[in-house]
VOKELUM-928506 format. One record per residue (C-alpha): chain; x, y, z; residue number from 1. Coordinates in nm, 3 decimals, m for minus. Last residue first. Layout:
N
(A (X Y Z) NUM)
...
END
This chain:
308
(A (m3.341 m4.028 m3.255) 308)
(A (m2.985 m4.083 m3.140) 307)
(A (m2.847 m3.924 m3.456) 306)
(A (m3.063 m3.616 m3.397) 305)
(A (m2.947 m3.585 m3.034) 304)
(A (m2.583 m3.618 m3.137) 303)
(A (m2.626 m3.342 m3.398) 302)
(A (m2.800 m3.116 m3.144) 301)
(A (m2.526 m3.174 m2.883) 300)
(A (m2.261 m3.086 m3.140) 299)
(A (m2.442 m2.766 m3.234) 298)
(A (m2.468 m2.672 m2.866) 297)
(A (m2.096 m2.739 m2.814) 296)
(A (m2.010 m2.525 m3.117) 295)
(A (m2.213 m2.235 m2.977) 294)
(A (m2.046 m2.277 m2.639) 293)
(A (m1.703 m2.261 m2.800) 292)
(A (m1.796 m1.961 m3.018) 291)
(A (m1.911 m1.751 m2.722) 290)
(A (m2.078 m1.423 m2.819) 289)
(A (m2.230 m1.250 m2.514) 288)
(A (m2.049 m0.916 m2.537) 287)
(A (m1.802 m1.027 m2.269) 286)
(A (m1.736 m1.334 m2.483) 285)
(A (m1.668 m1.110 m2.784) 284)
(A (m1.411 m0.910 m2.586) 283)
(A (m1.228 m1.227 m2.480) 282)
(A (m1.233 m1.347 m2.843) 281)
(A (m1.069 m1.021 m2.955) 280)
(A (m0.798 m1.056 m2.686) 279)
(A (m0.738 m1.423 m2.772) 278)
(A (m0.719 m1.334 m3.143) 277)
(A (m0.446 m1.079 m3.074) 276)
(A (m0.267 m1.328 m2.848) 275)
(A (m0.269 m1.593 m3.122) 274)
(A (m0.147 m1.340 m3.380) 273)
(A (0.142 m1.233 m3.155) 272)
(A (0.227 m1.595 m3.072) 271)
(A (0.275 m1.713 m3.429) 270)
(A (0.343 m2.082 m3.363) 269)
(A (0.612 m2.231 m3.588) 268)
(A (0.855 m2.328 m3.314) 267)
(A (0.688 m2.410 m2.978) 266)
(A (0.505 m2.215 m2.709) 265)
(A (0.194 m2.341 m2.530) 264)
(A (m0.063 m2.068 m2.452) 263)
(A (m0.228 m2.082 m2.109) 262)
(A (m0.527 m1.849 m2.082) 261)
(A (m0.619 m1.668 m1.760) 260)
(A (m0.937 m1.477 m1.678) 259)
(A (m0.882 m1.251 m1.377) 258)
(A (m0.986 m1.299 m1.013) 257)
(A (m0.936 m0.987 m0.800) 256)
(A (m0.825 m0.957 m0.438) 255)
(A (m0.447 m0.907 m0.487) 254)
(A (m0.400 m1.092 m0.816) 253)
(A (m0.597 m1.416 m0.847) 252)
(A (m0.568 m1.624 m1.163) 251)
(A (m0.859 m1.775 m1.349) 250)
(A (m0.914 m2.070 m1.583) 249)
(A (m1.222 m2.082 m1.804) 248)
(A (m1.331 m2.417 m1.940) 247)
(A (m1.521 m2.418 m2.269) 246)
(A (m1.225 m2.302 m2.476) 245)
(A (m1.234 m2.591 m2.720) 244)
(A (m0.874 m2.711 m2.751) 243)
(A (m0.758 m2.681 m2.389) 242)
(A (m0.410 m2.829 m2.354) 241)
(A (m0.328 m3.183 m2.246) 240)
(A (0.022 m3.217 m2.105) 239)
(A (0.271 m3.492 m2.186) 238)
(A (0.389 m3.315 m2.502) 237)
(A (0.482 m3.008 m2.293) 236)
(A (0.510 m2.698 m2.510) 235)
(A (0.708 m2.424 m2.336) 234)
(A (0.482 m2.193 m2.137) 233)
(A (0.326 m1.855 m2.210) 232)
(A (0.063 m1.735 m1.962) 231)
(A (m0.196 m1.496 m2.101) 230)
(A (m0.377 m1.286 m1.841) 229)
(A (m0.684 m1.081 m1.938) 228)
(A (m0.856 m0.768 m1.812) 227)
(A (m0.578 m0.546 m1.674) 226)
(A (m0.667 m0.175 m1.666) 225)
(A (m0.396 0.025 m1.839) 224)
(A (m0.124 0.270 m1.743) 223)
(A (0.137 0.501 m1.898) 222)
(A (0.064 0.393 m2.254) 221)
(A (0.299 0.339 m2.548) 220)
(A (0.292 0.298 m2.926) 219)
(A (0.107 0.625 m2.999) 218)
(A (0.404 0.822 m2.861) 217)
(A (0.627 0.712 m3.147) 216)
(A (0.761 0.381 m3.278) 215)
(A (1.137 0.399 m3.219) 214)
(A (1.155 0.678 m2.960) 213)
(A (0.844 0.558 m2.774) 212)
(A (0.965 0.196 m2.777) 211)
(A (1.306 0.272 m2.629) 210)
(A (1.522 m0.036 m2.680) 209)
(A (1.729 m0.238 m2.432) 208)
(A (1.957 m0.503 m2.575) 207)
(A (1.967 m0.659 m2.919) 206)
(A (2.069 m1.020 m2.846) 205)
(A (1.791 m1.064 m2.591) 204)
(A (1.527 m0.795 m2.638) 203)
(A (1.456 m0.567 m2.343) 202)
(A (1.177 m0.311 m2.380) 201)
(A (1.173 0.042 m2.239) 200)
(A (0.875 0.283 m2.236) 199)
(A (0.912 0.329 m1.854) 198)
(A (1.199 0.124 m1.712) 197)
(A (1.304 0.342 m1.416) 196)
(A (0.957 0.490 m1.364) 195)
(A (0.814 0.147 m1.281) 194)
(A (0.552 0.055 m1.542) 193)
(A (0.175 0.066 m1.492) 192)
(A (m0.101 m0.187 m1.430) 191)
(A (m0.453 m0.114 m1.311) 190)
(A (m0.662 m0.382 m1.142) 189)
(A (m1.035 m0.323 m1.104) 188)
(A (m1.260 m0.578 m0.935) 187)
(A (m1.351 m0.402 m0.610) 186)
(A (m1.175 m0.086 m0.718) 185)
(A (m0.834 0.071 m0.766) 184)
(A (m0.623 m0.239 m0.707) 183)
(A (m0.273 m0.133 m0.818) 182)
(A (m0.035 m0.340 m1.026) 181)
(A (0.330 m0.262 m1.095) 180)
(A (0.439 m0.457 m1.402) 179)
(A (0.804 m0.564 m1.420) 178)
(A (0.964 m0.711 m1.733) 177)
(A (0.794 m0.475 m1.980) 176)
(A (0.524 m0.218 m1.918) 175)
(A (0.245 m0.040 m2.106) 174)
(A (0.316 m0.123 m2.470) 173)
(A (0.054 m0.026 m2.726) 172)
(A (m0.082 m0.215 m3.027) 171)
(A (m0.012 m0.113 m3.385) 170)
(A (0.112 m0.439 m3.541) 169)
(A (0.472 m0.339 m3.465) 168)
(A (0.372 m0.307 m3.098) 167)
(A (0.239 m0.664 m3.110) 166)
(A (0.569 m0.789 m3.254) 165)
(A (0.758 m0.613 m2.976) 164)
(A (0.526 m0.769 m2.716) 163)
(A (0.598 m1.115 m2.859) 162)
(A (0.971 m1.051 m2.834) 161)
(A (0.925 m0.931 m2.475) 160)
(A (0.732 m1.242 m2.368) 159)
(A (0.953 m1.495 m2.549) 158)
(A (0.999 m1.788 m2.308) 157)
(A (1.330 m1.647 m2.184) 156)
(A (1.223 m1.596 m1.823) 155)
(A (0.920 m1.805 m1.734) 154)
(A (0.573 m1.688 m1.829) 153)
(A (0.339 m1.390 m1.812) 152)
(A (0.164 m1.170 m2.068) 151)
(A (m0.080 m0.924 m1.907) 150)
(A (m0.339 m0.816 m2.164) 149)
(A (m0.524 m0.486 m2.114) 148)
(A (m0.802 m0.492 m2.373) 147)
(A (m0.847 m0.177 m2.582) 146)
(A (m0.769 m0.356 m2.909) 145)
(A (m0.452 m0.491 m2.746) 144)
(A (m0.301 m0.276 m2.468) 143)
(A (0.013 m0.461 m2.360) 142)
(A (0.146 m0.555 m2.015) 141)
(A (0.462 m0.768 m2.001) 140)
(A (0.557 m1.001 m1.717) 139)
(A (0.701 m1.034 m1.369) 138)
(A (0.431 m0.907 m1.134) 137)
(A (0.444 m0.626 m0.876) 136)
(A (0.190 m0.559 m0.602) 135)
(A (m0.029 m0.275 m0.483) 134)
(A (m0.320 m0.218 m0.244) 133)
(A (m0.477 0.125 m0.311) 132)
(A (m0.350 0.422 m0.109) 131)
(A (m0.255 0.643 m0.405) 130)
(A (m0.563 0.572 m0.617) 129)
(A (m0.807 0.574 m0.328) 128)
(A (m0.647 0.896 m0.202) 127)
(A (m0.682 1.077 m0.535) 126)
(A (m1.039 0.957 m0.593) 125)
(A (m1.140 1.064 m0.242) 124)
(A (m0.973 1.404 m0.283) 123)
(A (m1.151 1.475 m0.611) 122)
(A (m1.493 1.372 m0.477) 121)
(A (m1.455 1.569 m0.153) 120)
(A (m1.338 1.873 m0.349) 119)
(A (m1.648 1.871 m0.567) 118)
(A (m1.887 1.814 m0.278) 117)
(A (m1.732 2.083 m0.059) 116)
(A (m1.718 2.347 m0.330) 115)
(A (m1.370 2.456 m0.437) 114)
(A (m1.210 2.769 m0.291) 113)
(A (m0.968 2.565 m0.080) 112)
(A (m0.818 2.605 0.267) 111)
(A (m0.587 2.398 0.481) 110)
(A (m0.555 2.353 0.856) 109)
(A (m0.258 2.140 0.958) 108)
(A (m0.278 1.973 1.302) 107)
(A (0.009 2.082 1.529) 106)
(A (m0.204 2.035 1.846) 105)
(A (m0.151 2.392 1.977) 104)
(A (m0.148 2.556 1.636) 103)
(A (m0.448 2.351 1.527) 102)
(A (m0.648 2.447 1.837) 101)
(A (m0.578 2.820 1.803) 100)
(A (m0.651 2.823 1.429) 99)
(A (m0.973 2.631 1.484) 98)
(A (m1.085 2.877 1.754) 97)
(A (m1.020 3.168 1.516) 96)
(A (m1.272 3.026 1.270) 95)
(A (m1.143 2.985 0.911) 94)
(A (m1.311 3.217 0.663) 93)
(A (m1.496 3.022 0.396) 92)
(A (m1.315 2.976 0.064) 91)
(A (m1.578 2.717 m0.032) 90)
(A (m1.386 2.447 0.158) 89)
(A (m1.206 2.426 0.493) 88)
(A (m0.967 2.130 0.521) 87)
(A (m0.858 1.973 0.850) 86)
(A (m0.546 1.757 0.849) 85)
(A (m0.402 1.416 0.938) 84)
(A (m0.598 1.372 1.264) 83)
(A (m0.434 1.103 1.479) 82)
(A (m0.276 1.340 1.735) 81)
(A (m0.612 1.510 1.773) 80)
(A (m0.769 1.832 1.648) 79)
(A (m1.147 1.790 1.658) 78)
(A (m1.148 1.781 2.040) 77)
(A (m0.969 2.118 2.058) 76)
(A (m1.207 2.248 1.790) 75)
(A (m1.518 2.152 1.985) 74)
(A (m1.384 2.297 2.312) 73)
(A (m1.298 2.627 2.143) 72)
(A (m1.650 2.659 2.002) 71)
(A (m1.816 2.558 2.327) 70)
(A (m1.643 2.837 2.519) 69)
(A (m1.755 3.094 2.260) 68)
(A (m2.120 2.975 2.259) 67)
(A (m2.232 2.795 1.945) 66)
(A (m2.413 2.955 1.650) 65)
(A (m2.091 2.996 1.447) 64)
(A (m2.044 2.616 1.454) 63)
(A (m2.377 2.569 1.276) 62)
(A (m2.259 2.795 0.992) 61)
(A (m1.924 2.614 0.998) 60)
(A (m2.071 2.266 0.950) 59)
(A (m2.309 2.368 0.671) 58)
(A (m2.062 2.593 0.490) 57)
(A (m1.802 2.319 0.458) 56)
(A (m1.554 2.148 0.690) 55)
(A (m1.362 1.845 0.565) 54)
(A (m1.168 1.625 0.809) 53)
(A (m0.914 1.382 0.664) 52)
(A (m0.960 1.057 0.850) 51)
(A (m0.775 0.924 1.155) 50)
(A (m1.007 1.101 1.400) 49)
(A (m1.315 0.903 1.302) 48)
(A (m1.533 1.042 1.588) 47)
(A (m1.749 0.762 1.725) 46)
(A (m1.819 0.907 2.070) 45)
(A (m1.744 1.267 1.960) 44)
(A (m2.097 1.411 1.973) 43)
(A (m2.063 1.784 2.052) 42)
(A (m2.283 1.939 1.783) 41)
(A (m1.973 2.020 1.577) 40)
(A (m1.886 1.651 1.615) 39)
(A (m2.219 1.557 1.459) 38)
(A (m2.129 1.761 1.150) 37)
(A (m1.774 1.633 1.120) 36)
(A (m1.749 1.575 0.744) 35)
(A (m1.510 1.279 0.735) 34)
(A (m1.314 1.154 0.435) 33)
(A (m1.228 0.790 0.365) 32)
(A (m0.904 0.725 0.176) 31)
(A (m0.717 0.579 0.471) 30)
(A (m0.372 0.620 0.631) 29)
(A (m0.286 0.984 0.560) 28)
(A (0.066 1.052 0.685) 27)
(A (0.162 1.372 0.867) 26)
(A (0.439 1.578 0.707) 25)
(A (0.221 1.891 0.705) 24)
(A (0.207 1.878 1.086) 23)
(A (0.445 2.160 1.184) 22)
(A (0.258 2.401 0.956) 21)
(A (m0.043 2.399 1.190) 20)
(A (m0.209 2.707 1.041) 19)
(A (m0.359 2.847 0.720) 18)
(A (m0.187 2.644 0.448) 17)
(A (m0.356 2.715 0.114) 16)
(A (m0.438 2.415 m0.103) 15)
(A (m0.302 2.380 m0.457) 14)
(A (m0.472 2.046 m0.515) 13)
(A (m0.166 1.828 m0.575) 12)
(A (0.074 2.037 m0.365) 11)
(A (m0.145 2.039 m0.058) 10)
(A (m0.228 1.669 m0.095) 9)
(A (0.144 1.589 m0.116) 8)
(A (0.212 1.800 0.194) 7)
(A (m0.060 1.610 0.385) 6)
(A (0.136 1.292 0.325) 5)
(A (0.044 0.990 0.115) 4)
(A (0.185 0.638 0.141) 3)
(A (0.130 0.346 m0.092) 2)
(A (0.000 0.000 0.000) 1)
END
């Protein structure tokens, strides 16, 4: 899981630091955001102190109706050692009591001119992206006809060479050798390359080549949602490979199950064409067109007729 500091949020959204400068290095642990309306009314029993706190017009208009001693007490309780930061939206003037409490507790108070709803949405998306569970997989990620295909297999099986052939056919390279994967949703995995090897492809006997320099900006992508895994393995004559496509194998990455196809490799097989067809067939299946099932139905009908 990644790490995000209050300073990074400030820089990303251009927030104004109002007080509590000592705490801008605080880490944000979760993507959830709290709008402390009940806390302004004095109910702190279930106060989610470890969330980013967002104060809008509604919370601050109610706060202004409180007695002076209550206002300071509310803000002192709002600013805790676990609170990453407090953000005031709509460009509303920050209450003096909040400035006092944040200075004493070293909790950053930030300001934005954006509306509360708009800023809450942007901040949530940013935090979910940066704090999402991550992992790294040895393989090549290619965008084929809009389908993110992760090509895996043992070292030397031909993953990078196949990716190069796919790029020559007009598809787009995302990452080679190491694919960093981030879970951005319940069933959404997004792959991207490490900065060190971005746009680079290693071909044995040739060396490292820069795909963007050789083929142009249209040949690369910075990230892509992963939909299909294709595992390349050397042909094993003792193993029985799927010839119909009725059975669907899956592979789990983080918390998401992805469709996995095992493609045997041996001389004479055009892997780039096979992977292109696999990607197109995957898309057709998601659209409700399944050639294997259609063939199986036809076969069942023929057998039934012969029986009768």
